[in-house]
C-alpha positions in Angstrom: 2.4 0.3 -15.1 2.3 0.5 -11.3 5.3 -1.2 -9.4 4.7 -4.0 -7.1 5.2 -3.6 -3.4 8.6 -5.6 -3.8 9.8 -3.2 -6.5 8.7 -0.3 -4.6 10.5 -1.6 -1.4 13.7 -2.2 -3.4 13.7 1.2 -4.9 13.2 3.0 -1.7 16.0 1.0 0.1 18.3 1.9 -2.8 17.2 5.5 -3.5 16.2 6.7 0.0 18.4 5.0 2.1 21.3 4.1 -0.3 21.5 0.5 0.8 23.9 -1.6 -1.6 22.2 -4.3 -3.7 23.4 -7.1 -1.6 21.7 -5.8 1.6 18.4 -5.3 -0.6 18.7 -8.7 -1.8 19.1 -10.1 1.8 16.2 -8.1 3.0 13.8 -9.2 0.1 15.2 -12.8 0.3 16.3 -12.8 -3.3 19.6 -12.8 -5.4 21.8 -9.5 -5.9 21.1 -9.6 -9.7 17.3 -9.9 -9.0 17.5 -6.8 -6.6 19.0 -4.8 -9.3 16.3 -5.7 -11.5 13.7 -4.8 -9.0 15.0 -1.3 -8.5 14.9 -0.5 -12.2 11.1 -0.6 -12.8 10.6 2.1 -10.1 13.7 4.3 -11.3 12.5 7.7 -12.5 13.0 8.7 -16.1 16.3 10.5 -17.0 16.0 14.2 -16.2 13.6 13.7 -13.3 16.1 12.5 -10.6 16.6 14.5 -7.6 19.5 17.0 -7.6 22.7 16.3 -5.7 24.9 13.2 -4.8 23.5 11.1 -7.6 20.0 12.0 -6.8 20.4 10.4 -3.5 19.8 11.7 0.0 16.1 12.6 -0.2 13.3 10.2 -1.1 11.5 11.2 -4.6 8.5 13.3 -4.1 6.3 10.2 -4.9 7.9 8.2 -2.1 7.6 11.2 0.4 3.9 11.5 -0.3 3.4 7.8 0.4 2.1 7.6 4.1 4.1 4.4 4.7 7.4 5.7 3.4 6.8 9.1 5.3 6.6 7.3 8.4 9.9 5.6 7.8 11.6 8.8 6.6 10.3 11.2 9.2 9.8 14.7 8.4 
């Protein structure tokens, strides 16, 4: 199932930019618990997470290939 734009935004904010759930909740105008749930559908399956610092630091390959995300992340 394809994630919604809100789920993708929550996932990118958490995984690519390492924002805390509270900040994601504020950006998406929702509660912190809901922000946590929004991130989960976009989470990669175990074993496919990027290496290093808990998988954070670089956006997942799928996010880097998205033109909008690429414009936010830069080269």
